[in-house]
N, C-alpha and C positions, 0 to 999 in steps of 0.2 A: 562582365557588364561594364566595369569602369574603363577597361581598355577599349571597348567598343565606343564608349562615349568620347574618350580621348581621341581616337582615330577619326571619329565623325567631326569633332571640333577642328582638328588639324586639316581635314579635307575641306572644310568650309572656310577656314581662315587663310590658308596659303594662297589660293587663287585670288581671293578678295584683296589680300595685302599686296600681291603683285600688281593687280589691276590699279589699285589706288596709287601705288608708288609710281608706276610707269605713266599713268595718265596725268600726274601732277607735275611732270617735267616736260621740257621742250623735246620734240622728237630727236633733235641732234644730240641730246644728252641721255637718251634712253639706255645706252650701253653702260654708261657710268652709273646711272641709277640702279640698273639691274645688278651690277657688280657690288655696289654698296648694300643693296637689299640682301643679296645672298650671303655676303660676309657677315652682316648683322644677324641674319637668321642663324647662321652656323655658330657664331659666337654665343648668341642667346641660347641656342640649344645645348651647347657645351656647358654653359654656366648653369642652366636649368638642371641638366643631368647631374652635374657636380654637386649642386645644392641639395637636390633630392637624395643623392647618394650619401651626403654627409649626415642628413637626418636619419636615414635608414641605418647607416653604420653606427651612429651615435646611440641609437636605442635598440640595436639588434640583439644585445645581450638580454634585454628584458622581454621584448616581443617584436617580431618582425612586422606584424600587421600594425602595431602602434606606430612604429617608425615610418611605415609606408603612408599611413593616415596623416601623420604630421607633415611629411614631405609633400603630399598632395595639397594640404591646406596652405603651405607656404607657396606652392606653385599657383594656386588660385588667387591668393592675395597679390602676388606679383603680376599675374594676368590682369586683374582689375585695376591695379595701379597703372600699368602700362596703357590700358584702355582709357582710363581717365586722363592720363597725360596726353595721349593722342587726341582725345576729344577736345580738350581745352587748348592745345597748342597748334593744331592744324589750321591752316588758312582756309576759310570757307568762301573766299571770294570767287573761286573758279566756278 
C-alpha cells in the first residue's frame, strides 16, 4: 500500500511540476527550463534515495522496518519543506 501511494503521488506531481515550470517561462526558453527541471529532478531523486538509504542502513541492524519508517518520515518532511518554499517563493503575478 505505501508503494501504491508513493507511485500515485509521483504520477500526480511530475506532470504538474513540468506544466508549472514550462508555463512560467518564455516559449523561447522552454528548452533550457526543461533541461534545468529534469536535472533538478534527477539530482533530487538521487539525494532522496541516498538519504533514505542512509537511514535504512543506519538502523538495519535493529529493525529494517524501523529504518524504512524513519526514512519515509524524513522524505515527507523534506517534501513539505519544499512545498512551503515553493508556495512562498513563486511569483504569483502570472
